[in-house]
Each structure stands twice: as C-alpha cells, then as structure tokens.
ROBA-78918 format. One record per residue: x, y, z of N, C-alpha, C in turn; residue in three letters; residue number from 0. Coordinates in Angstrom, 1 decimal. Example, Ala and Ser with C-alpha at 12.3 -4.5 7.8 and 13.67 -1.06 7.14 Angstrom:
ROBA-78918
<rec n_x="13.2" n_y="-5.7" n_z="7.8" ca_x="12.3" ca_y="-4.5" ca_z="7.8" c_x="13.2" c_y="-3.3" c_z="7.8" resn="ALA" resi="0"/>
<rec n_x="12.8" n_y="-2.2" n_z="7.1" ca_x="13.7" ca_y="-1.1" ca_z="7.1" c_x="12.9" c_y="0.0" c_z="7.9" resn="SER" resi="1"/>
END
This chain:
ROBA-78918
<rec n_x="50.7" n_y="-21.0" n_z="174.4" ca_x="51.6" ca_y="-21.7" ca_z="173.7" c_x="50.6" c_y="-22.5" c_z="172.8" resn="MET" resi="0"/>
<rec n_x="50.9" n_y="-22.2" n_z="171.5" ca_x="50.3" ca_y="-23.3" ca_z="170.6" c_x="50.6" c_y="-24.1" c_z="170.5" resn="ALA" resi="1"/>
<rec n_x="49.7" n_y="-25.3" n_z="170.2" ca_x="49.8" ca_y="-26.8" ca_z="170.1" c_x="50.7" c_y="-26.6" c_z="169.1" resn="SER" resi="2"/>
<rec n_x="50.9" n_y="-28.4" n_z="168.9" ca_x="52.1" ca_y="-28.7" ca_z="167.6" c_x="51.0" c_y="-28.7" c_z="166.1" resn="ILE" resi="3"/>
<rec n_x="49.8" n_y="-29.1" n_z="166.7" ca_x="49.5" ca_y="-29.3" ca_z="165.7" c_x="48.8" c_y="-27.7" c_z="164.9" resn="PHE" resi="4"/>
<rec n_x="48.3" n_y="-26.7" n_z="165.9" ca_x="48.4" ca_y="-25.5" ca_z="165.3" c_x="49.3" c_y="-24.3" c_z="164.4" resn="THR" resi="5"/>
<rec n_x="50.9" n_y="-25.1" n_z="165.3" ca_x="51.6" ca_y="-24.3" ca_z="164.5" c_x="51.8" c_y="-25.4" c_z="163.2" resn="ARG" resi="6"/>
<rec n_x="51.1" n_y="-26.7" n_z="162.7" ca_x="51.3" ca_y="-27.1" ca_z="161.6" c_x="50.5" c_y="-26.7" c_z="160.8" resn="ILE" resi="7"/>
<rec n_x="49.1" n_y="-26.2" n_z="161.3" ca_x="48.3" ca_y="-25.4" ca_z="160.5" c_x="48.3" c_y="-24.1" c_z="160.1" resn="ILE" resi="8"/>
<rec n_x="49.1" n_y="-23.5" n_z="161.2" ca_x="49.8" ca_y="-22.4" ca_z="160.9" c_x="50.6" c_y="-22.0" c_z="159.5" resn="ASN" resi="9"/>
<rec n_x="51.6" n_y="-23.3" n_z="159.4" ca_x="52.5" ca_y="-22.8" ca_z="158.7" c_x="54.0" c_y="-22.8" c_z="159.2" resn="GLY" resi="10"/>
<rec n_x="54.0" n_y="-22.7" n_z="160.8" ca_x="54.9" ca_y="-22.7" ca_z="161.3" c_x="56.4" c_y="-23.6" c_z="161.2" resn="ASP" resi="11"/>
<rec n_x="55.9" n_y="-25.1" n_z="161.3" ca_x="56.4" ca_y="-25.9" ca_z="161.0" c_x="56.0" c_y="-27.1" c_z="159.8" resn="ILE" resi="12"/>
<rec n_x="57.1" n_y="-28.0" n_z="159.0" ca_x="55.7" ca_y="-28.5" ca_z="158.0" c_x="55.3" c_y="-29.9" c_z="158.7" resn="PRO" resi="13"/>
<rec n_x="54.3" n_y="-29.7" n_z="157.8" ca_x="53.1" ca_y="-31.8" ca_z="157.7" c_x="52.5" c_y="-31.4" c_z="156.9" resn="GLY" resi="14"/>
<rec n_x="52.4" n_y="-33.0" n_z="156.4" ca_x="52.1" ca_y="-33.7" ca_z="155.5" c_x="50.2" c_y="-33.5" c_z="155.5" resn="ARG" resi="15"/>
<rec n_x="49.8" n_y="-32.5" n_z="155.1" ca_x="48.5" ca_y="-32.1" ca_z="155.2" c_x="47.5" c_y="-32.0" c_z="153.5" resn="ILE" resi="16"/>
<rec n_x="46.8" n_y="-33.6" n_z="154.0" ca_x="46.5" ca_y="-34.0" ca_z="152.7" c_x="44.7" c_y="-33.2" c_z="152.7" resn="VAL" resi="17"/>
<rec n_x="43.9" n_y="-32.6" n_z="153.2" ca_x="43.0" ca_y="-32.2" ca_z="153.4" c_x="42.9" c_y="-31.3" c_z="154.2" resn="TRP" resi="18"/>
<rec n_x="42.3" n_y="-29.6" n_z="153.4" ca_x="42.3" ca_y="-28.8" ca_z="154.6" c_x="41.4" c_y="-27.5" c_z="153.6" resn="SER" resi="19"/>
<rec n_x="40.1" n_y="-27.4" n_z="155.0" ca_x="38.8" ca_y="-26.5" ca_z="154.9" c_x="38.9" c_y="-25.7" c_z="156.1" resn="ASP" resi="20"/>
<rec n_x="37.7" n_y="-24.6" n_z="155.8" ca_x="37.6" ca_y="-23.8" ca_z="157.1" c_x="37.4" c_y="-24.2" c_z="158.2" resn="GLU" resi="21"/>
<rec n_x="36.9" n_y="-25.4" n_z="158.7" ca_x="37.0" ca_y="-26.1" ca_z="159.5" c_x="38.1" c_y="-27.1" c_z="160.3" resn="VAL" resi="22"/>
<rec n_x="38.6" n_y="-28.1" n_z="159.8" ca_x="39.3" ca_y="-28.3" ca_z="160.0" c_x="40.6" c_y="-28.8" c_z="159.3" resn="CYS" resi="23"/>
<rec n_x="42.0" n_y="-29.8" n_z="159.2" ca_x="43.1" ca_y="-30.8" ca_z="158.7" c_x="42.8" c_y="-32.0" c_z="158.7" resn="VAL" resi="24"/>
<rec n_x="43.8" n_y="-32.8" n_z="157.6" ca_x="44.0" ca_y="-33.9" ca_z="157.8" c_x="45.2" c_y="-33.9" c_z="157.3" resn="VAL" resi="25"/>
<rec n_x="45.9" n_y="-34.4" n_z="157.9" ca_x="47.6" ca_y="-35.1" ca_z="158.1" c_x="47.7" c_y="-36.2" c_z="158.3" resn="MET" resi="26"/>
<rec n_x="48.9" n_y="-36.8" n_z="157.6" ca_x="49.7" ca_y="-37.6" ca_z="157.7" c_x="50.5" c_y="-38.0" c_z="158.7" resn="VAL" resi="27"/>
<rec n_x="50.1" n_y="-38.9" n_z="159.9" ca_x="51.2" ca_y="-38.7" ca_z="161.1" c_x="52.4" c_y="-39.6" c_z="160.6" resn="ASP" resi="28"/>
<rec n_x="52.8" n_y="-38.6" n_z="161.4" ca_x="54.4" ca_y="-39.4" ca_z="161.1" c_x="54.8" c_y="-40.1" c_z="162.0" resn="ILE" resi="29"/>
<rec n_x="54.4" n_y="-40.6" n_z="163.0" ca_x="54.4" ca_y="-41.9" ca_z="163.9" c_x="53.4" c_y="-42.9" c_z="163.5" resn="ARG" resi="30"/>
<rec n_x="53.3" n_y="-43.4" n_z="162.2" ca_x="52.4" ca_y="-43.9" ca_z="162.1" c_x="52.1" c_y="-45.0" c_z="162.9" resn="PRO" resi="31"/>
<rec n_x="50.6" n_y="-45.5" n_z="163.6" ca_x="50.2" ca_y="-46.7" ca_z="164.3" c_x="50.0" c_y="-47.9" c_z="163.0" resn="LEU" resi="32"/>
<rec n_x="49.8" n_y="-48.0" n_z="161.3" ca_x="50.1" ca_y="-48.6" ca_z="159.9" c_x="50.0" c_y="-47.3" c_z="159.2" resn="HIS" resi="33"/>
<rec n_x="50.8" n_y="-48.0" n_z="158.1" ca_x="50.9" ca_y="-47.2" ca_z="156.8" c_x="49.6" c_y="-46.5" c_z="155.9" resn="PRO" resi="34"/>
<rec n_x="49.5" n_y="-45.3" n_z="156.4" ca_x="48.6" ca_y="-44.9" ca_z="155.9" c_x="47.6" c_y="-43.6" c_z="156.9" resn="GLY" resi="35"/>
<rec n_x="47.8" n_y="-44.0" n_z="158.5" ca_x="47.6" ca_y="-43.7" ca_z="159.8" c_x="47.5" c_y="-41.7" c_z="159.3" resn="HIS" resi="36"/>
<rec n_x="46.4" n_y="-41.3" n_z="159.2" ca_x="46.3" ca_y="-39.7" ca_z="159.3" c_x="45.4" c_y="-39.1" c_z="160.2" resn="CYS" resi="37"/>
<rec n_x="45.7" n_y="-37.8" n_z="160.6" ca_x="45.2" ca_y="-37.3" ca_z="161.6" c_x="43.7" c_y="-36.3" c_z="161.1" resn="LEU" resi="38"/>
<rec n_x="43.2" n_y="-36.2" n_z="161.7" ca_x="42.2" ca_y="-34.9" ca_z="161.6" c_x="41.4" c_y="-33.8" c_z="162.7" resn="VAL" resi="39"/>
<rec n_x="41.9" n_y="-33.0" n_z="162.6" ca_x="42.1" ca_y="-32.1" ca_z="164.1" c_x="41.6" c_y="-30.5" c_z="163.2" resn="ILE" resi="40"/>
<rec n_x="40.7" n_y="-30.3" n_z="163.8" ca_x="39.8" ca_y="-28.9" ca_z="164.2" c_x="41.2" c_y="-27.6" c_z="163.9" resn="PRO" resi="41"/>
<rec n_x="40.7" n_y="-27.0" n_z="163.1" ca_x="41.5" ca_y="-25.6" ca_z="163.5" c_x="41.7" c_y="-24.9" c_z="164.9" resn="ARG" resi="42"/>
<rec n_x="39.7" n_y="-24.9" n_z="165.4" ca_x="40.5" ca_y="-24.3" ca_z="167.0" c_x="40.9" c_y="-25.3" c_z="167.8" resn="ALA" resi="43"/>
<rec n_x="41.8" n_y="-24.8" n_z="168.7" ca_x="42.5" ca_y="-25.2" ca_z="169.4" c_x="42.3" c_y="-25.9" c_z="171.0" resn="GLU" resi="44"/>
<rec n_x="41.3" n_y="-26.9" n_z="170.8" ca_x="40.4" ca_y="-27.6" ca_z="171.5" c_x="40.8" c_y="-28.4" c_z="172.5" resn="VAL" resi="45"/>
<rec n_x="40.9" n_y="-28.9" n_z="173.9" ca_x="41.7" ca_y="-30.0" ca_z="174.2" c_x="41.1" c_y="-30.9" c_z="174.0" resn="ASP" resi="46"/>
<rec n_x="39.9" n_y="-31.4" n_z="174.3" ca_x="39.1" ca_y="-32.1" ca_z="174.3" c_x="38.0" c_y="-32.4" c_z="173.7" resn="GLN" resi="47"/>
<rec n_x="38.1" n_y="-33.0" n_z="172.8" ca_x="36.4" ca_y="-33.2" ca_z="172.1" c_x="35.2" c_y="-33.1" c_z="172.5" resn="TRP" resi="48"/>
<rec n_x="35.2" n_y="-33.3" n_z="173.6" ca_x="33.8" ca_y="-33.3" ca_z="174.4" c_x="33.7" c_y="-31.5" c_z="174.6" resn="THR" resi="49"/>
<rec n_x="34.4" n_y="-31.3" n_z="174.0" ca_x="34.1" ca_y="-29.3" ca_z="174.4" c_x="34.0" c_y="-28.7" c_z="173.2" resn="GLU" resi="50"/>
<rec n_x="34.4" n_y="-29.5" n_z="172.0" ca_x="33.9" ca_y="-29.1" ca_z="170.1" c_x="32.1" c_y="-28.9" c_z="170.4" resn="LEU" resi="51"/>
<rec n_x="31.8" n_y="-28.0" n_z="169.7" ca_x="30.5" ca_y="-27.8" ca_z="169.4" c_x="29.8" c_y="-29.0" c_z="168.5" resn="ASP" resi="52"/>
<rec n_x="28.7" n_y="-29.8" n_z="168.3" ca_x="28.5" ca_y="-30.2" ca_z="167.8" c_x="28.6" c_y="-29.9" c_z="166.4" resn="ALA" resi="53"/>
<rec n_x="28.5" n_y="-29.2" n_z="165.8" ca_x="28.5" ca_y="-28.7" ca_z="164.1" c_x="29.8" c_y="-29.4" c_z="164.2" resn="GLU" resi="54"/>
<rec n_x="31.3" n_y="-29.1" n_z="164.4" ca_x="32.1" ca_y="-29.3" ca_z="164.7" c_x="32.6" c_y="-30.4" c_z="164.5" resn="THR" resi="55"/>
<rec n_x="32.2" n_y="-31.2" n_z="165.4" ca_x="31.8" ca_y="-32.0" ca_z="165.3" c_x="31.7" c_y="-33.7" c_z="164.7" resn="SER" resi="56"/>
<rec n_x="30.7" n_y="-33.2" n_z="164.0" ca_x="29.7" ca_y="-33.7" ca_z="163.1" c_x="30.5" c_y="-33.7" c_z="161.9" resn="GLN" resi="57"/>
<rec n_x="31.5" n_y="-32.2" n_z="161.8" ca_x="32.5" ca_y="-31.7" ca_z="160.5" c_x="33.0" c_y="-32.9" c_z="160.2" resn="HIS" resi="58"/>
<rec n_x="33.7" n_y="-33.0" n_z="161.8" ca_x="35.0" ca_y="-34.1" ca_z="162.0" c_x="34.7" c_y="-35.4" c_z="161.6" resn="LEU" resi="59"/>
<rec n_x="33.5" n_y="-35.7" n_z="161.9" ca_x="33.5" ca_y="-37.6" ca_z="161.4" c_x="33.0" c_y="-37.4" c_z="159.9" resn="MET" resi="60"/>
<rec n_x="32.5" n_y="-36.4" n_z="159.5" ca_x="31.9" ca_y="-36.4" ca_z="157.7" c_x="33.7" c_y="-36.7" c_z="157.4" resn="ALA" resi="61"/>
<rec n_x="34.3" n_y="-35.8" n_z="157.6" ca_x="35.7" ca_y="-35.4" ca_z="157.1" c_x="36.9" c_y="-36.8" c_z="157.8" resn="VAL" resi="62"/>
<rec n_x="36.7" n_y="-37.3" n_z="158.3" ca_x="37.3" ca_y="-38.7" ca_z="159.3" c_x="37.1" c_y="-39.9" c_z="158.0" resn="ALA" resi="63"/>
<rec n_x="35.0" n_y="-40.5" n_z="157.8" ca_x="34.7" ca_y="-41.1" ca_z="156.5" c_x="34.8" c_y="-41.1" c_z="155.5" resn="HIS" resi="64"/>
<rec n_x="35.1" n_y="-39.5" n_z="154.8" ca_x="35.9" ca_y="-39.1" ca_z="153.4" c_x="37.3" c_y="-40.3" c_z="153.8" resn="ARG" resi="65"/>
<rec n_x="37.9" n_y="-39.6" n_z="154.6" ca_x="39.5" ca_y="-40.1" ca_z="154.8" c_x="39.2" c_y="-41.9" c_z="155.0" resn="VAL" resi="66"/>
<rec n_x="38.5" n_y="-42.3" n_z="155.1" ca_x="38.7" ca_y="-43.3" ca_z="155.5" c_x="38.5" c_y="-44.4" c_z="154.4" resn="GLY" resi="67"/>
<rec n_x="37.2" n_y="-43.4" n_z="153.8" ca_x="36.9" ca_y="-44.5" ca_z="152.9" c_x="38.0" c_y="-44.1" c_z="151.4" resn="ARG" resi="68"/>
<rec n_x="39.0" n_y="-42.8" n_z="151.7" ca_x="39.6" ca_y="-43.1" ca_z="150.7" c_x="41.1" c_y="-43.5" c_z="151.0" resn="ALA" resi="69"/>
<rec n_x="41.6" n_y="-44.1" n_z="152.3" ca_x="42.1" ca_y="-45.1" ca_z="152.3" c_x="41.9" c_y="-46.1" c_z="152.1" resn="LEU" resi="70"/>
<rec n_x="41.1" n_y="-46.6" n_z="152.3" ca_x="40.3" ca_y="-48.5" ca_z="152.4" c_x="40.6" c_y="-48.9" c_z="150.9" resn="LYS" resi="71"/>
<rec n_x="40.8" n_y="-47.5" n_z="150.0" ca_x="40.9" ca_y="-48.1" ca_z="148.8" c_x="42.8" c_y="-48.0" c_z="148.5" resn="GLN" resi="72"/>
<rec n_x="43.3" n_y="-47.6" n_z="149.3" ca_x="44.5" ca_y="-47.2" ca_z="148.8" c_x="45.7" c_y="-48.0" c_z="149.7" resn="LEU" resi="73"/>
<rec n_x="45.2" n_y="-48.5" n_z="150.9" ca_x="45.9" ca_y="-49.1" ca_z="151.2" c_x="45.3" c_y="-50.5" c_z="152.2" resn="ILE" resi="74"/>
<rec n_x="46.2" n_y="-51.9" n_z="151.6" ca_x="45.6" ca_y="-53.0" ca_z="151.8" c_x="45.2" c_y="-53.4" c_z="153.2" resn="PRO" resi="75"/>
<rec n_x="43.9" n_y="-53.1" n_z="153.4" ca_x="43.5" ca_y="-53.0" ca_z="154.9" c_x="42.4" c_y="-54.4" c_z="155.6" resn="CYS" resi="76"/>
<rec n_x="42.4" n_y="-55.2" n_z="156.6" ca_x="41.0" ca_y="-55.1" ca_z="157.0" c_x="39.7" c_y="-54.6" c_z="157.5" resn="GLU" resi="77"/>
<rec n_x="40.2" n_y="-53.1" n_z="157.5" ca_x="39.4" ca_y="-52.6" ca_z="158.0" c_x="40.0" c_y="-50.4" c_z="158.2" resn="ARG" resi="78"/>
<rec n_x="38.6" n_y="-50.0" n_z="158.6" ca_x="39.3" ca_y="-48.5" ca_z="158.7" c_x="39.2" c_y="-48.4" c_z="160.3" resn="ILE" resi="79"/>
<rec n_x="40.0" n_y="-47.7" n_z="160.6" ca_x="40.1" ca_y="-47.8" ca_z="162.3" c_x="39.6" c_y="-45.9" c_z="163.0" resn="GLY" resi="80"/>
<rec n_x="38.8" n_y="-45.8" n_z="163.9" ca_x="38.7" ca_y="-44.7" ca_z="164.3" c_x="38.7" c_y="-44.3" c_z="165.6" resn="LEU" resi="81"/>
<rec n_x="39.8" n_y="-43.3" n_z="165.9" ca_x="39.7" ca_y="-43.5" ca_z="167.4" c_x="40.0" c_y="-41.6" c_z="167.8" resn="MET" resi="82"/>
<rec n_x="39.5" n_y="-41.6" n_z="169.1" ca_x="39.9" ca_y="-40.1" ca_z="169.9" c_x="40.6" c_y="-40.4" c_z="171.2" resn="VAL" resi="83"/>
<rec n_x="41.6" n_y="-40.2" n_z="171.5" ca_x="42.8" ca_y="-41.0" ca_z="172.3" c_x="42.8" c_y="-39.4" c_z="172.9" resn="ALA" resi="84"/>
<rec n_x="43.2" n_y="-38.4" n_z="172.6" ca_x="43.6" ca_y="-37.6" ca_z="173.3" c_x="45.0" c_y="-37.2" c_z="174.6" resn="GLY" resi="85"/>
<rec n_x="45.5" n_y="-38.3" n_z="174.6" ca_x="46.3" ca_y="-37.6" ca_z="175.6" c_x="47.7" c_y="-37.4" c_z="175.0" resn="PHE" resi="86"/>
<rec n_x="48.5" n_y="-37.6" n_z="173.3" ca_x="49.7" ca_y="-37.1" ca_z="172.8" c_x="49.4" c_y="-35.7" c_z="173.0" resn="GLU" resi="87"/>
<rec n_x="49.1" n_y="-34.7" n_z="172.3" ca_x="48.9" ca_y="-33.6" ca_z="171.7" c_x="47.6" c_y="-33.0" c_z="172.8" resn="VAL" resi="88"/>
<rec n_x="47.2" n_y="-31.9" n_z="173.4" ca_x="46.5" ca_y="-30.9" ca_z="173.9" c_x="45.7" c_y="-30.6" c_z="173.1" resn="PRO" resi="89"/>
<rec n_x="45.2" n_y="-31.2" n_z="171.8" ca_x="44.5" ca_y="-30.8" ca_z="170.8" c_x="43.6" c_y="-31.7" c_z="170.2" resn="HIS" resi="90"/>
<rec n_x="42.6" n_y="-31.7" n_z="170.1" ca_x="41.5" ca_y="-33.0" ca_z="169.9" c_x="42.1" c_y="-33.1" c_z="168.6" resn="THR" resi="91"/>
<rec n_x="41.9" n_y="-34.5" n_z="167.7" ca_x="42.9" ca_y="-35.1" ca_z="167.1" c_x="41.4" c_y="-36.3" c_z="166.6" resn="HIS" resi="92"/>
<rec n_x="41.6" n_y="-36.9" n_z="165.6" ca_x="41.0" ca_y="-38.2" ca_z="165.4" c_x="41.9" c_y="-39.3" c_z="164.6" resn="MET" resi="93"/>
<rec n_x="41.8" n_y="-40.1" n_z="165.4" ca_x="43.2" ca_y="-41.2" ca_z="164.0" c_x="42.1" c_y="-41.9" c_z="163.3" resn="HIS" resi="94"/>
<rec n_x="42.0" n_y="-41.7" n_z="161.8" ca_x="42.0" ca_y="-43.1" ca_z="161.2" c_x="42.9" c_y="-43.7" c_z="160.5" resn="VAL" resi="95"/>
<rec n_x="43.1" n_y="-45.1" n_z="160.8" ca_x="43.8" ca_y="-45.6" ca_z="160.6" c_x="43.4" c_y="-47.0" c_z="160.3" resn="VAL" resi="96"/>
<rec n_x="44.2" n_y="-47.5" n_z="158.9" ca_x="44.2" ca_y="-49.0" ca_z="158.5" c_x="44.4" c_y="-49.7" c_z="159.5" resn="PRO" resi="97"/>
<rec n_x="43.7" n_y="-51.0" n_z="159.2" ca_x="44.0" ca_y="-51.9" ca_z="160.1" c_x="44.0" c_y="-53.1" c_z="159.7" resn="LEU" resi="98"/>
<rec n_x="44.7" n_y="-53.9" n_z="160.4" ca_x="45.0" ca_y="-55.4" ca_z="160.2" c_x="44.4" c_y="-56.0" c_z="160.9" resn="GLN" resi="99"/>
<rec n_x="44.6" n_y="-55.5" n_z="162.3" ca_x="44.3" ca_y="-55.6" ca_z="163.7" c_x="44.2" c_y="-54.9" c_z="164.8" resn="SER" resi="100"/>
<rec n_x="43.8" n_y="-55.7" n_z="166.5" ca_x="43.3" ca_y="-54.3" ca_z="167.1" c_x="45.1" c_y="-53.8" c_z="167.0" resn="MET" resi="101"/>
<rec n_x="46.2" n_y="-54.7" n_z="167.1" ca_x="47.2" ca_y="-54.0" ca_z="167.6" c_x="47.5" c_y="-53.1" c_z="166.6" resn="ALA" resi="102"/>
<rec n_x="47.0" n_y="-52.7" n_z="165.3" ca_x="47.4" ca_y="-51.5" ca_z="164.9" c_x="46.4" c_y="-50.2" c_z="166.0" resn="ASN" resi="103"/>
<rec n_x="45.8" n_y="-50.3" n_z="166.9" ca_x="45.6" ca_y="-49.1" ca_z="167.9" c_x="46.5" c_y="-49.2" c_z="168.7" resn="LEU" resi="104"/>
<rec n_x="47.4" n_y="-49.8" n_z="168.5" ca_x="48.3" ca_y="-49.9" ca_z="170.1" c_x="49.3" c_y="-48.5" c_z="170.1" resn="ASP" resi="105"/>
<rec n_x="49.3" n_y="-47.8" n_z="170.4" ca_x="50.5" ca_y="-46.8" ca_z="170.3" c_x="52.1" c_y="-46.8" c_z="171.0" resn="PHE" resi="106"/>
<rec n_x="52.2" n_y="-48.4" n_z="171.6" ca_x="53.2" ca_y="-48.9" ca_z="171.7" c_x="53.6" c_y="-50.0" c_z="170.3" resn="ARG" resi="107"/>
<rec n_x="53.6" n_y="-49.6" n_z="169.4" ca_x="53.7" ca_y="-49.8" ca_z="168.0" c_x="53.8" c_y="-49.3" c_z="167.2" resn="ASN" resi="108"/>
<rec n_x="53.7" n_y="-48.0" n_z="167.5" ca_x="53.9" ca_y="-46.8" ca_z="166.8" c_x="55.5" c_y="-46.5" c_z="165.8" resn="ALA" resi="109"/>
<rec n_x="55.7" n_y="-46.6" n_z="164.5" ca_x="56.9" ca_y="-46.2" ca_z="163.9" c_x="57.4" c_y="-45.4" c_z="164.2" resn="ASP" resi="110"/>
<rec n_x="58.6" n_y="-44.7" n_z="165.2" ca_x="59.1" ca_y="-44.1" ca_z="165.4" c_x="60.4" c_y="-43.5" c_z="164.5" resn="GLU" resi="111"/>
<rec n_x="60.3" n_y="-44.2" n_z="163.4" ca_x="61.5" ca_y="-43.9" ca_z="162.2" c_x="61.1" c_y="-44.4" c_z="161.0" resn="SER" resi="112"/>
<rec n_x="59.9" n_y="-43.4" n_z="160.8" ca_x="58.9" ca_y="-43.9" ca_z="159.1" c_x="59.5" c_y="-43.4" c_z="158.7" resn="ALA" resi="113"/>
<rec n_x="59.9" n_y="-43.9" n_z="157.3" ca_x="60.8" ca_y="-43.3" ca_z="156.5" c_x="59.5" c_y="-42.5" c_z="155.9" resn="ASP" resi="114"/>
<rec n_x="60.5" n_y="-40.7" n_z="155.6" ca_x="59.7" ca_y="-39.9" ca_z="155.0" c_x="59.2" c_y="-39.9" c_z="153.7" resn="PRO" resi="115"/>
<rec n_x="60.0" n_y="-40.7" n_z="152.8" ca_x="59.6" ca_y="-40.8" ca_z="151.6" c_x="58.2" c_y="-41.5" c_z="151.2" resn="ALA" resi="116"/>
<rec n_x="58.6" n_y="-42.6" n_z="152.5" ca_x="56.7" ca_y="-43.5" ca_z="152.5" c_x="55.7" c_y="-42.9" c_z="152.6" resn="GLU" resi="117"/>
<rec n_x="56.3" n_y="-41.8" n_z="153.6" ca_x="55.0" ca_y="-40.7" ca_z="154.7" c_x="54.6" c_y="-39.9" c_z="152.8" resn="LEU" resi="118"/>
<rec n_x="55.6" n_y="-39.6" n_z="152.0" ca_x="55.2" ca_y="-38.2" ca_z="151.1" c_x="54.5" c_y="-39.1" c_z="150.0" resn="ASP" resi="119"/>
<rec n_x="54.8" n_y="-41.1" n_z="150.1" ca_x="53.8" ca_y="-41.0" ca_z="148.7" c_x="52.6" c_y="-41.6" c_z="149.6" resn="ALA" resi="120"/>
<rec n_x="52.4" n_y="-41.7" n_z="150.6" ca_x="50.8" ca_y="-41.9" ca_z="151.5" c_x="50.4" c_y="-40.7" c_z="151.2" resn="VAL" resi="121"/>
<rec n_x="50.7" n_y="-39.4" n_z="151.2" ca_x="50.6" ca_y="-38.2" ca_z="151.4" c_x="50.0" c_y="-37.6" c_z="149.9" resn="ALA" resi="122"/>
<rec n_x="50.7" n_y="-38.1" n_z="149.3" ca_x="50.3" ca_y="-37.6" ca_z="147.4" c_x="49.3" c_y="-38.5" c_z="147.4" resn="ALA" resi="123"/>
<rec n_x="49.3" n_y="-39.7" n_z="147.5" ca_x="48.2" ca_y="-40.8" ca_z="146.9" c_x="47.1" c_y="-39.7" c_z="147.7" resn="GLN" resi="124"/>
<rec n_x="46.7" n_y="-40.1" n_z="149.0" ca_x="46.0" ca_y="-39.6" ca_z="149.5" c_x="44.8" c_y="-38.4" c_z="149.4" resn="LEU" resi="125"/>
<rec n_x="46.3" n_y="-37.3" n_z="149.0" ca_x="46.1" ca_y="-35.9" ca_z="148.4" c_x="45.3" c_y="-35.9" c_z="147.0" resn="THR" resi="126"/>
<rec n_x="45.6" n_y="-37.0" n_z="146.2" ca_x="44.9" ca_y="-37.3" ca_z="145.1" c_x="43.4" c_y="-37.9" c_z="144.9" resn="ASP" resi="127"/>
<rec n_x="43.6" n_y="-38.7" n_z="146.7" ca_x="42.4" ca_y="-39.8" ca_z="146.2" c_x="41.2" c_y="-38.6" c_z="146.7" resn="ALA" resi="128"/>
<rec n_x="41.4" n_y="-37.9" n_z="147.9" ca_x="40.6" ca_y="-36.9" ca_z="148.2" c_x="39.7" c_y="-35.7" c_z="147.6" resn="LEU" resi="129"/>
<rec n_x="41.0" n_y="-35.6" n_z="146.5" ca_x="40.8" ca_y="-34.4" ca_z="144.8" c_x="39.4" c_y="-35.0" c_z="144.9" resn="ALA" resi="130"/>
<rec n_x="39.0" n_y="-36.4" n_z="144.2" ca_x="38.2" ca_y="-36.7" ca_z="143.0" c_x="37.0" c_y="-37.1" c_z="144.1" resn="ASP" resi="131"/>
END
C-alpha cells in the first residue's frame, strides 16, 4: 500500500506542496512543530534515508537548504533545524523547521489542530519565495 506521502504526491489526497521536481516534493506539515515546518520527501518510496542512493540524498539536502534559507527570510526564528527521524511515516522525509529552541523539535509539542488558513498562508508565501 502506498504511503500517505505517495498518495499526496500522486494527487490522491490534498497536500500543501510548495516545491516539486523530478526527485522530490516539499510540503507544509499539517502538524507543525513550529509555524513554517516543512517536509522534503523523495518521490521514491524508500523507508529509511540510509537506503536512498547518494545522488537522491544529496538532492534532498540541496532542496532542504534552499527551503531553509527561504523559511529563515519568512518566519521569525533563531535557527532553521533539519531532522530525519523516520518513525512517523515509512517513507523517507526531512523535517525543515524554524526554531526558537530545541523544544521546537519535540514531536510531543506538534500542533495537532493547526489552523488551515495559517498553513495555506505559509504555503503561499513559501511557494512565492522558492519561485524567486
């Protein structure tokens, strides 16, 4: 069965995709650890990031870097964090998260009821920033 990310990438269910190329997509997380939290996801459904080929890993990192730089311009924060955990969905994904502190990387603090309008606003701003 396809992962939820594959289903979003294929258009079977909606997602706030802000970047798309032949290797990966970037979407705004619906349960953000901090406003602006995004996921960089390879199109290939590979469970663990260590199973990705080096070229795909490098591409994901380059895209995460670009997203992080855009987020730093858009979201007031101390830093931009990058995390690959892999427990939530069995499909490799990188979390790119604006940070005020290390607490922003604790999944127990995820916003389970994020305002869809706020997620849409972040997605629109980030899409514009990445297009430049």
